[in-house]
N, C-alpha and C positions, 0 to 999 in steps of 0.2 A: 504494500500500500504506500503510495507516494505521500509525502508531506509537503505542504506549501512553505515557501520561504517567507518569513515575516518581513513586511516592508519596513524600511528605515523610517525615521520621522517624516511626516508628510511635507514638512517645509523644504525638503531636499528632492522631492519627487521629480521636479522639472529637470534636475541635473543628472539623474541616475537611470541607467538602462537596466534591463533584467540581469545582464552580466555584472554590472556594478553591484546590484543587490545581492547576487550570489557571492561575490567577493566579500562584501560587507559581512555576511553571515559566516563565511569561512574564516575570516580574520578574527571575528569575535570568538568562534569556537577554539581556534588555535591559541589565542591569547589566554583564554580561560584554562585550557588544558596544559599548555606548554610553558607559558610565561609566568602566569600568576604564582605557581608553586616556587618560582625562583626569586621572587621579589624580596621576601624577608632575608634570604641569604645574601643578596646583593646589598641590602641596607645594612646588614650587620658587619659587612667587611668593606668599608669605603675605599681601602687601598687596592682592592682586588678588581681585576678586569674579567668580566664574564665572557669568555670566548665561546661558550656553548650556545649562547643565543644566536650568534652569527651563523653557526652551523645549522641551528634549527630554522632560521630564516632562509638559509641557502637550500635546505631540503624542500622548501616550497617554491623555490626559483623566483622569489620576490625581488631579489637584487636586479633581476632583468625585467622589471615591470615596464620600462620604457624602451628596452632594447628591441630592435626589429626581429620579427620571427625568423628572418633569413639566418640570423646568428643564434637562434635558439631562445630568443626572448619572448616575453608576453605581448609586447607592442600594444599595451593596454591604455597608455596615455596618462595625462596628469590628474584627471578625476580619480582614476584607479589608484594612482600613486598617493593621492591625498587620503583616500579611504584606508589604505594600508597603514600610513603613518598615524592618522587620526585614531583609528580603532586600536592600534597597538598602544598608543600613548594613554588611552583610557586606563589600561592595566599597568603599564610600565613606561615611563618617560625614557628610561635608559634603552629599552628594547627598540622603541621608535627612533631614538637618536642613532642607534647603530645602523638602522636601515637608511634613514634620511641622509646621514653623513656620507654613506657610500654612494648614494645616488647623485650627489652634487658633482663629483669628479666624472661620473658616468656621462653627465650632460656635456662636460668639456670634451670627452673622448668622442661622443656622438657627433658633435657639431664641428670639431676641429681636427679629428683624426683622419689620417689617410686611409685609403682602401686597404692597404697592407695592415695598418694598425687595427682597423676594424676587424679584418679577417682573423688576425692573430689574437686579439685581446677580448673582443666582445663575447665570444662563446664562454670564456671563463667567468665573465660577469654574469651572463645569463644563467649558468648552472650553479653559480654560487661558489665555485672553487677559487675565485679571486675576489677578495674584498679590497675596496679602494679608499683612498683618502685624498684630500687636496690640501696642500700646505702653502699658505700665503702669509698669514699673520705672523709677526715676529715679537719677541719678548719686550723689546724697547720701543717698538713703533706702533704696537697695537694694530688698528685698522688703517693706519696711515700708509697706504701702499706706495706712495711716492717716496717715502723715507726708507724703503727696503734696503737692508744691508747685505743680505744673502746674495752672493755673486757667482757667476759662472764665467770661466775664461777658456777660450779656444786655444789649444796647444798645438794645433796642426793636425791632430788625429781625433781628438775628442774634446768634449767640454769637461772642465774640472769644476765641480760644484761645491761651494763651501758656505756654511752659515747655520743658523738655528731657527727653527720654526716653532711657534707656540700655538696652543689651543687648537691642535689638529684633531679633528674628529676621526675616531678609529685609529689614533696614533699607534696603539700597541697591538692592533690585530690586523692592520692592513697589509696586503701582499704587494700592492703597488701604490706609490705616492705620485701625485702630480705636484711638482714643486715649481713655484714661480720664483725666478731669480733675476738679478740685474745683469744684463749682458752688454750694456752701453755705458760709456763714461759718465761721470757725474755731470749734471747740467743738461743732459738729454731729456727731452720731454718724456714724462712717465709713460705715455701711451705708446712710445717707441723704444723704451729703454729695457723692457722686461721680456723674458722668454719663459715658456712653460716646458718642463721636462718630465718625461716618464721615467721614474726611478723604482727599481725593484727593492723591496724591503731587505733582501738578503745580500745586497751589494756591499762590497767593502767600503767602509767609511760611513755607513748609515747606522745610526744608533738611537734608539728611543730612550729618553731620559726616564729614570725611575718614576713610575706612576705614583702620584700622591692622592690622598683623599680630597674630594671636592664637596662643595656645599650641596649640590644636587646631581642628579643623573648617576647615582652610584652603580657601578658595574660597567658603565660606558667610559671609554678612555678618550680624553681630549687633552692630551699633554704635549710635551715637547719632543722634537726629533732634531738631532744634530747631523750635519753632513760635512764630512771632512775630506775634501778633494775627491769627491765621488765622480768617477768618470762616466760620462753619458755620451753615447755615440750620436751622430747626427740623425740617424733613423729614429731616435727616441725623443726628438724635439716634437712637441705637440703644437700644431699650427706652424706658423712661420717664426723665424728669429725676429724678435722685436714685437711679437703679437701677444705676449704673456698677459699684459693688462687686459686686453680684450677677452682672452680666454677666461681669466678669473672673474671679470665683471659679468660676462655672459652667464657663466655657471651660477653666479650669485643671483642674478636677476631671474633666470628661467627656472631654476630649481631651488636655490637657497631660500628665496622669499616664500614660495608656496610650501616648501618643506617645513620651515620653522612655523609658518602659520598653522599647518596641520598638527604639528607637535603641540603647540600652544592650545589649540582647540580641544585635543584629547584631554589634556590636563584640566582645562576649563570645565569640560563636561563632568569629569570625575569630581571636581571640587563642588559643583552644584549638587550632584547626586549624594555625595558623602554628607554634605551639610543638611540636605532635606531629610535624609535618614536619621541623622543625629538629633536634630531638633524635634523630630516626630517621636523619638523614643526617650528623650531626656525629660524626666518628671519636673514639673514646676507648678506649685500651688495645687489646684485641683485637677490639673491636666498635664500638658507637656509644653515645652518651649514653643512648639509650633502653633499653639493656641493664642500666643501673644501677638497683638496687632503690630507691634514694633518689629518683631521677628519676621512676620509675614511680609512687611514692607521690604525688609532686607532680601528675603527670598525672591520676591517679585522682581526686584532690581537685578538680582543674579540671573534669574531666568531670562529676563529681557536682554541682558548683555550676551548671554550664551546664544540666544536666537540670532542676534545681530552678527556675532562672530561667525556662526555657522553659515549663514547666508553669504556673507562677504567671502569667506574662504572658498566655498564651492562655486560661487558665481565667477570668481577670478580664474580658477583652473578650468572651468567649463569654457570660458572664452579662450583660454590658452589652447585647449584641445581643438577648438573650432578654427584656430589660426587667426583669431581676431586681435587687433591691437588692444593691449590690456595693461600697459605700463602703470597707469594710475590705479587700476583695480588691484594689481599685485602689491603695489606700494601701500595702499590703504589697508588691504587685508592683513599684511604683515604688521604694520605699525599699530593699527587700531585693534587687531586681534590680540596682540600682547597687552595693550593697555586695558582692554576689557577683561581679559583673564586675570591680570594683576589686581584690578579692583575687586573682582569676585574672590580671588584668593585671600585678599585682606579681610573681606567680609566673612569668609568662611572661617578664618583663624579667629576672628573676634567672636563669632557665634559659638565656636568651640570653647572659647574662654581659656582657662588654664589648661584644660585638656588638650588644646591645640599645640601646646608645647611638649607634650608627652609623646615619645616615639612609639608608644603602643597605639596611637591614633594615626591612621594613614594620611590624614589631612596635612600633617607636618611634612611628609615626604612630597606630597603633591605641591605644596607651597614652595618648598625648596627647589623642586624641579622647574617650577615656573620662572624662577629667577634666571635661568640659563637661556631663555629664548629671546632676550632683549637685544644683545649685541650682535650675534651672528647674522650674516647677510645684511648688515647695516643697522645701526641703532635707530630708535624712533625719530631722533632729530634728523638723521640723514634721510629717512623716508619722507618725513614731513617737508623738509627743505626741497626735496625733489618734486613733491606734489605742488608746492608753491611755485616752483620754477615753471612747471608745466602749465599751471593756471595763468601765470603772468605772460608766458609766451603766447598762449591762446589769445589773451586780450590784446597783445601787441600786434599779432599777425592775423587775428580773426580766423585762425585755422583750428583744426581739431586738437584738443589737448592730448590726444593719444599719440604715441610714437608709431609711425607707419612701418612696422616690421611684421612679417609673417613668421609664425613660429614653427609650425609643423608641416605645412603643406607646400612650402616653396624652398626647401633646402635649409642650410644652416641659418640660424637666427643671428642677426647683427644688431643688438640693441645699441642705442646711442651711447657714446662714451663721454666721460668727463673726468675731471681730476679729483672728484670727491673721494674721501676715504671710504673704504668698504671692508667689512670684516666677513670672511667666509670660513 
């Protein structure tokens, strides 16, 4: 006897196909059965990197969600990618982070890789045998990409890459790193001074700095990697020499923003659910906390924020899948999605009162994980500044505020470049 798949919340129906709904159900089942039992273990060992989760995700071939079927991927698009990250994050922000962090460099490979690089590398991404990272941010420069100190010098036979990268997602489990380094003299425009390199984790001179505990996303590694005169052949340049800024910026725009939006959304949803359950069962006077009008006001605000964040997130990636210009939508979904989740997280902690400070209550973990979605793929200030620039340009030129670039249906995306700092 067949069983019908329950539909996701009706607010998203316009964005979801039957295949999306089936994926939604599959991810929820997977997260409950495979990820949930590992959460307490990850929380109790903040210095430990959970490598098993990457293998579990690989077994479902989800690292290849946007990889073409030609190379063994799902070729399922950005809405499907958002479903994966969103539903995983409801159970574990760390598990969702492992997936989303690997998908950002996949974007760079898809849009800037050569045919040989695609043929050689994409099958490993699709079957999960190769986990990826992208290394752009540096310890002393943060997201100021123009101040990058990591450099690569051509010695006549190969590039010699030296420097240190920080806050690298999947730093300690990745098999391949996309490393952006300076290849032009100081004073050269940033947009022409950097180059992206494909570096194998087991190459001589590559070393992950000891992983230390972080405030949130315990079990996920986002640490430092050092490169000591790592030799990279010309065939392992991604894109063209001098195109590294564009590679990093494009990956951040096309995948980083929606990925972090989805991660934030999953945490947001769990914060609302945990709080509603808590106040409904917490005795107060002759009833529960949920009976108090002041508490219901808070819950109403939390529910409204979640609804706004959900629609923003899925609307933006639906446009991305349709190949429509959606620069503003991606910017707003990332910036406002975090702000809305952060406000809800603060309300949730306050409604839990002193119990919110207790590690026995999962809201503490969710709140800590929320703090990690602000800076990656550009801080809120960067996103809002870009939105303002688009608006002012529209008023000046009386043209569309959207950037005229096709994402999926007309070849590699080429978002507009600028010298703004960006963290990926």
